[in-house]
C-alpha positions, 0 to 999 in steps of 0.5 A: 669396902661396904655396900653403898645404898641410896634410899629415896623417900617418897611416901613417908617422911624420914621420921616414919621411915627411920625407926623401921630401918633402925629396928631392922638393923638391930634385929640383924644384930648390927649397931648403927651410926646415924649421921646428920648434917646439923646438931639441931637435927640430932636433937629432933632425932633424939626425941623421935627415937624415944617417942615414935611409938606408944609401946616402943622406943629405940635405945640410942645416944650421943657423945654428950650422953657418955658411954658411946661404945655401949649405944646400939644406935649412935647419933652424930654429925661427925665421922666417928664410929664409937659403938662399932656400928656395921651400918651407917645412915646418912640423913639430911644431906650428910655426906657419904662421899666425904666419909668414904674419902677420909675415913676407914670404912672397913668396919661397916657392912653397909652405908645408906644415904637416905634422902627426901625426894620432895626436897630439891637440895637433898635430891641434888646432893644425892645425885651429886654423891651418886655420880662422884661415888660411881666415878670412883668405882664404888658399887652402888644400889638405888632403892625407891620407896614404893607403896609396899615398901622399898623397891630396888631400882638400880 
C-alpha cells in the first residue's frame, strides 16, 4: 500500500505549489498522475504547466492528447494510471479515499491530497477523507505549508 500524505496549502496557491511538487517528483525519476475533480480544472492546469515559468515548462498530457503512456505527468479526472506513475496527486476535492477503495494502488509509492486551507469545502473534504482513511487503518502523514516550505505535523 502506498504512503498517503495530506498537503495543506496555506502560503501559496496550488498554481505556485504544484509545479514545484511535480519537478521534485520528476527529479526522483517518478512519473505522476494529477487527478482533479473537473475537466475545467484540467484545462487550467494544462495551460499552467506549459507557462508557469519563463525559462521552464513541465511536459504533460491528457487522454485527448494521445500517447498517455509516454507522458511524465498525466492529467485526469478518472482512476487510470496509463503512464505507470509512482505518485498520484489529488487536487480540488478529488477523492483519494474513493480511489483507494476501488482501484489497485500497488503501483504507487505515494498518494498526496493537496488542499487549500482557505477553501472551506476543500478543508472539510480533506478532514473527512483523513478520518475515513485513518478509520480504515491506513498510515497517513499531514504536511502543512510553512514560511520555509513543507513541515510535517502528523
